[in-house]
N, C-alpha and C positions, 0 to 999 in steps of 0.2 A: 242567141238570141236575130229575130229578123231586125228588119234594117228600119222596119215604122220605130220601134223602139227603141232602139241603135241611136238613131239619131232624135230623135224628142227627149232621149237620157241624157244624153251629149250635151243636146243644144237648155237641159233647165238646166244642167250644172253649166258650163258654159255662161251662162244669163245669170247664174246664183255667183260664180268666182268673179262673173267679171262687174257685179254686183258690190258686192264686197271689196274687193283692188282696187275698184275708183272708192270707195269709204277707205278705205287706207291709207292714198295714196294723198285725198283730198287733208285728212287730218294727221297723220302721221308725216307721210311723208314730204309734204310740206315743206316743216324745216328742216330736212335733213338733205334733201336733196339743189342741187344750183334748181332755177327755175327751167333751164333747157332739160335737165333727165328728167324736172316734174311735165314737161312736154312730152317730149318721149314716154315716157309712163302711161300718160294717158291719153295718147296714140290706140297706147299698147289696147287699152284698156278696153278703149271705143273701138276695134275693130273688132278686138275678141264679142260685145253685144251687137253687133251687125252677123256676125255672121253666128250668134246663136240662137238669132233671128233667123240666120239664114239656114240650118239643121232645120228647127222645130217643123221651116215651109217645107222640106224635103220629107222630114219624116209625116206630116200629114201627105203632102203627096203623095206618099205609101201605099195609102187610099185610092187611089185615083188612078191609079199605073203601076207595072211590076215591066220595068224596064232595066239593064244594067244602064245606062248613062243616072240612073237616080241614084244607083251609089255610090260612080263618081265622084256625082257631083258632091253629097254629103260626107265621104271622106276624105274628099278636096278642100270640101269647109275644115273638117277636125283635125288635119296637116295642116292644115295656114293657121290656123288660132296657132297652133301647137311651135309652130316656125316663126309665123306671123310676132306673133303676140310675146311667143313666149323669149325672142333675143330679143326684144325689147325691154321686155323688165327683168332679164338677164342681167344685159345694160347697164339698165339701170342702177340694181342693186350692184351690181361688185363694180364696175364704176370699167370694165373692160369694154370698148371698142369695137372690139372682133367678134363680138356678138354682132352686131346689125352686119357684118357679110352674109350673116343667114337670110333677115329679113326678105332680105325681095325673094329667095324661092320659098317664100312664105307669100307673098304676094300671088307670085306665080301660080300657086292652088291656089288662093283664091278666086284668078280670073280658072281661073283649069273648069270650080267651082263653078264657078257664076253661070257658064259657059254648058255646064254643061244638067245642070238646072231649066236653060233657056231649054235645051232640045229638049228635057224629061218635058215638058209644056207642051212643046209643039207636038208632042205623041203621046198628049192626051186627049189635043183634041181630034186628029189623026183616029183614033179608037171611038171615039163618039159620036 
């Protein structure tokens, strides 16, 4: 599978599951977890949605540039969603706070993704 298809598919998947999880949190979780844990869950959903759009952006940029920086960006966004949002979901569903130790690694992956997306955008300007 090429990077464009990978990133567009992953972005759409994360967007779909983000909306589904957001609805689940708003309706089913509200009565079964503490307000603090609901806020943790909502943070996971929010960052998942931000990075679904980032992945779609990376996928669309694949039409403009073919550079390894774009691949690093997209894979970093996917890793970030799994580690950051996934750890927050795990913490919410299990109540095990140690999952929170994984969250910063996802945050770093997001930062790496944004940095390399920026570098990719700079490459577009230089190539055109």
